[in-house]
Structures are given as structure tokens and as C-alpha cells.
C-alpha positions as CSV (number, residue, x, y, z in Angstrom):
1,X,0.2,0.3,0.1
2,X,0.9,3.2,-0.8
3,X,1.8,5.5,1.9
4,X,2.8,8.9,1.5
5,X,0.7,11.4,2.2
6,X,-0.7,12.8,-0.7
7,X,-1.4,17.0,-0.2
8,X,-5.2,17.8,-0.5
9,X,-6.0,20.7,-2.7
10,X,-6.3,22.2,0.7
11,X,-2.8,21.6,1.1
12,X,-1.9,23.4,-2.3
13,X,-4.2,26.7,-2.0
14,X,-3.0,27.5,1.7
15,X,0.5,27.8,-0.2
16,X,1.2,31.0,-1.0
17,X,2.7,32.1,-4.9
18,X,6.0,32.7,-5.7
19,X,4.5,35.9,-6.7
20,X,2.8,36.6,-3.3
21,X,6.2,36.1,-1.5
22,X,8.4,38.5,-4.1
23,X,5.7,40.8,-3.9
24,X,5.7,40.4,0.3
25,X,9.1,41.5,0.0
26,X,9.8,43.7,-2.2
27,X,6.3,45.8,0.0
28,X,8.9,45.3,3.2
29,X,11.9,46.3,1.4
30,X,9.5,49.1,-0.4
31,X,9.0,50.3,3.6
32,X,11.8,49.8,4.6
33,X,13.5,53.0,3.0
34,X,10.7,54.6,2.8
35,X,10.7,54.5,7.1
36,X,14.0,54.9,6.9
37,X,13.9,58.6,4.7
38,X,11.0,59.3,6.7
39,X,12.9,59.3,9.5
40,X,15.9,61.5,8.4
41,X,13.1,64.1,7.4
42,X,11.1,63.5,10.7
43,X,14.8,64.6,12.6
44,X,15.7,67.1,10.2
45,X,14.1,70.3,10.5
46,X,11.9,71.8,7.3
47,X,12.1,68.1,6.6
48,X,12.4,67.2,2.7
49,X,12.9,70.5,2.0
50,X,15.7,70.6,3.9
51,X,16.8,66.8,2.9
52,X,16.4,68.1,-0.7
53,X,19.1,71.1,-0.1
54,X,21.5,69.1,2.1
55,X,21.3,67.3,-1.3
56,X,22.0,69.4,-3.5
57,X,24.6,71.2,-1.8
58,X,26.7,67.8,-1.5
59,X,26.3,67.5,-5.1
60,X,27.7,70.8,-5.9
61,X,30.7,70.3,-3.5
62,X,31.4,67.5,-5.6
63,X,31.5,69.3,-8.3
64,X,33.7,71.8,-7.1
65,X,36.1,70.4,-6.0
66,X,36.5,67.4,-8.5
67,X,35.4,68.8,-11.7
68,X,34.8,72.3,-12.6
69,X,35.1,75.7,-10.0
70,X,33.6,79.4,-9.8
71,X,36.9,81.8,-9.4
72,X,36.4,85.7,-9.3
73,X,38.7,87.3,-10.8
74,X,40.9,89.9,-8.0
75,X,42.4,92.7,-10.1
76,X,43.2,94.2,-12.7
77,X,46.2,92.7,-14.3
78,X,44.2,89.5,-16.7
79,X,42.3,93.3,-18.3
80,X,41.4,93.4,-20.5
81,X,39.3,90.0,-21.7
82,X,39.0,89.8,-17.5
83,X,37.4,92.4,-15.5
84,X,37.7,92.7,-11.9
85,X,34.9,91.2,-10.3
86,X,34.3,88.5,-13.4
87,X,33.8,85.8,-12.6
88,X,34.9,82.8,-14.8
89,X,34.5,78.7,-15.0
90,X,37.6,76.3,-14.2
91,X,38.0,73.4,-15.3
92,X,39.6,71.2,-12.9
93,X,39.7,68.1,-15.3
94,X,41.4,69.7,-18.4
95,X,44.6,69.0,-16.9
96,X,43.9,65.5,-14.5
97,X,44.5,62.8,-18.0
98,X,48.1,63.8,-19.4
99,X,47.0,66.8,-20.7
100,X,48.9,69.4,-20.1
101,X,48.7,73.3,-19.8
102,X,49.2,74.8,-23.2
103,X,51.2,78.1,-24.7
104,X,47.5,80.4,-24.2
105,X,46.0,78.5,-21.5
106,X,44.5,81.0,-19.2
107,X,45.2,79.1,-16.0
108,X,44.5,79.3,-12.4
109,X,47.2,78.5,-9.8
110,X,48.4,78.1,-6.6
111,X,51.0,80.7,-5.8
112,X,51.9,79.7,-2.6
113,X,55.6,79.8,-1.3
114,X,55.9,81.2,-5.6
115,X,54.1,84.7,-5.7
116,X,52.0,84.1,-2.5
117,X,49.3,82.6,-0.8
118,X,46.9,82.7,-2.7
119,X,45.2,82.2,-5.5
120,X,46.9,83.6,-8.9
121,X,44.8,83.7,-13.3
122,X,47.3,84.1,-15.4
123,X,47.8,83.3,-19.0
124,X,50.7,80.6,-19.9
125,X,53.5,82.0,-22.2
126,X,56.0,79.1,-21.6
127,X,55.8,75.7,-21.1
128,X,58.7,72.9,-19.7
129,X,61.9,73.4,-22.1
130,X,60.9,76.8,-23.7
131,X,63.1,79.7,-24.4
132,X,61.7,83.0,-23.9
133,X,63.4,86.5,-24.2
134,X,61.7,89.3,-23.9
135,X,62.1,90.8,-27.1
136,X,62.7,91.0,-30.5
137,X,63.7,94.8,-32.5
138,X,59.8,94.9,-33.2
139,X,59.2,94.9,-29.6
140,X,57.5,91.5,-29.3
141,X,57.6,88.3,-27.0
142,X,60.1,85.8,-28.6
143,X,59.4,81.7,-27.4
144,X,61.2,80.0,-29.3
145,X,62.5,82.1,-31.8
146,X,59.7,82.6,-32.5
147,X,57.7,85.9,-32.6
148,X,54.6,86.8,-31.1
149,X,52.1,88.8,-31.5
150,X,49.9,89.2,-28.3
151,X,47.5,92.8,-30.0
152,X,44.9,90.6,-30.1
153,X,44.3,90.7,-26.6
154,X,46.5,92.4,-24.7
155,X,45.3,95.7,-22.3
156,X,45.2,98.6,-25.4
157,X,48.7,100.1,-24.6
158,X,50.3,98.2,-23.3
159,X,53.7,97.2,-24.9
160,X,54.5,93.3,-24.5
161,X,57.0,93.7,-21.3
162,X,59.2,96.7,-20.6
163,X,61.1,94.3,-18.3
164,X,63.6,92.4,-20.7
165,X,64.1,88.8,-19.3
166,X,65.6,86.4,-21.5
167,X,64.3,82.3,-19.7
168,X,64.3,78.9,-20.4
169,X,61.5,77.0,-18.5
170,X,62.4,73.9,-16.8
171,X,60.2,70.9,-17.1
172,X,56.9,70.6,-14.9
173,X,57.2,74.4,-14.7
174,X,54.9,77.1,-16.2
175,X,55.9,80.9,-17.4
176,X,52.8,82.6,-16.4
177,X,52.4,86.7,-17.8
178,X,49.2,88.9,-17.3
179,X,47.4,90.1,-20.1
180,X,47.6,93.5,-18.4
181,X,51.6,93.7,-18.9
182,X,51.1,97.1,-17.0
183,X,49.7,96.1,-13.9
184,X,50.6,92.8,-13.4
185,X,52.5,90.9,-10.5
186,X,53.5,88.0,-12.5
187,X,56.4,85.5,-13.6
188,X,58.8,88.5,-14.2
189,X,58.4,90.0,-11.2
190,X,59.6,86.5,-9.4
191,X,62.8,86.0,-12.0
192,X,65.1,86.4,-8.6
193,X,62.2,84.2,-6.0
194,X,62.5,80.9,-5.0
195,X,61.9,78.8,-8.3
196,X,62.9,81.4,-10.7
197,X,59.2,83.1,-11.0
198,X,58.0,79.3,-12.3
199,X,55.3,77.8,-11.4
200,X,54.9,73.9,-11.2
201,X,52.3,72.0,-13.2
202,X,50.8,70.7,-10.3
203,X,49.8,73.7,-8.5
204,X,47.7,74.6,-11.7
205,X,44.1,74.1,-10.4
206,X,42.6,74.1,-13.8
207,X,41.9,76.0,-16.9
208,X,39.9,78.9,-17.0
209,X,36.8,78.0,-19.8
210,X,34.3,80.8,-18.8
211,X,32.7,83.9,-18.1
212,X,30.0,82.8,-16.4
213,X,29.0,86.9,-14.8
214,X,28.2,89.2,-14.8
215,X,25.6,88.0,-18.0
216,X,26.3,90.7,-20.0
217,X,30.1,89.8,-20.2
218,X,29.1,86.3,-20.7
219,X,32.3,84.2,-23.5
220,X,33.9,81.3,-24.1
221,X,37.7,81.3,-23.5
222,X,39.9,80.6,-26.3
223,X,43.0,79.8,-26.5
224,X,44.7,82.6,-29.0
225,X,46.1,81.4,-31.9
226,X,49.1,83.8,-31.9
227,X,51.3,80.4,-30.1
228,X,49.7,78.2,-32.5
229,X,53.4,78.7,-34.8
230,X,55.5,78.3,-31.6
231,X,57.7,75.7,-32.4
232,X,58.5,72.6,-29.2
233,X,61.6,72.3,-27.7
234,X,62.0,69.2,-25.8
235,X,58.7,68.0,-25.0
236,X,57.1,71.4,-25.0
237,X,53.7,71.5,-26.5
238,X,51.8,74.4,-28.2
């Protein structure tokens, strides 16, 4: 005689189906997540609005730390392109993946120990290996023997430099000048200082790509073509 117990219809109907089990599990997880968020919003003054603001703030902080950062122009040294009070957006990823600053780039850098205990914004005129001289017979700066016409971005009435210099930029550093040469403390003024007026590439915060404020002055900052024909020396990039 077959003594194995056979399930009755009642037994089969009383067992929950797979879909019911999954639904019940999902519901518990959903309630868990919901109660977690509810506990946070109950704890925070202002509830859900405060939580949303905090999430947005955290996102902006991460964006500022790793991707892009606004920088306010503190002086007239980059006029007339960048005026006092303008805000530029600094691309912090521009030199993070093997790329290096190029001649003509406008960069923000930490000048601590080189220029002063602050961030500065200047234009890159020479990169590692470059021979930068002021000036040729027509008063223009020479880079690697090539005269550079800077008239498109120099402050009106300024000469490329009233200070003569003849330097070779060490590898891994930058020679930087302000566009308002008559009102800029830059590499020329620190030739006798530690570092010889050069800024280590590692001190560069990023490249200024956009003027974002005021809205009437909104513009994209392009690398001028004046440096495009400068020949490379060693590891230099034009």
C-alpha cells in the first residue's frame, strides 16, 4: 500500500505563490526604505525641503572639488579680457588625464611659496623646455626663436613687457604673464624668487574656460592662435 501522504486541495491552496512571496518581500523593502527616509526627514528641521537642499549642496561641493569651480577675478592683471569682479568657470579636469597646460591657456594656480599665499589667474606664455625672451627688434616676446603677436589680447596701449628677460622654463613648470602687462605681478617680477618665477604644473587648479558672470560679459575663453606657430622644444607643447 502506498503510504506516502498526498497533498490535499486545501494544502495546495494554503501555500503562497512565488509572486505573492516576491510581492511581500518587495513591499517590506519598500517600507524599509520609506521609513528610513521618513526618519531622516522627521529628524531634520524643515523635513523633506531641508533634505533636498542638503543633497543639492553635497552635489555642488563634489562638483566644485573635482570638476569645475567658479573663480572671481580679484585684480586688473588680466584686463581687458577679464575684469575685476568677473567670475570664470575653471575646468579642473582639463589637466587630469595626461594633458598639460599649453601656451596661451588662461590658468588658475596656487601661488603659495612662489607668488604669494593666494590663487592667481594668468596666461601661460612658456611651458617646460621653452626659451622665452623679451624682446625682439619690434618689441614682441619670442618663444623658441619665434616672435609672438599678442596684440589680440594685450591690454590696449600696453607693450608685451617693459622688463627684459631671457629664461629657459624648467620641465614641469610654467612661465606666466598677465594680459595687462602694465598692471600685473607675474613671472617677470619673481625671477629672483624661489622657483625663478616659474609655477609648477602641479600647482595649477585648472583652466579658465568660461566667463559666467556678469551675464553681459558671458563668453567662452579660447586659446589664442598667436602661439600656434611656436616650435616645440623638448617636451613642450604648442
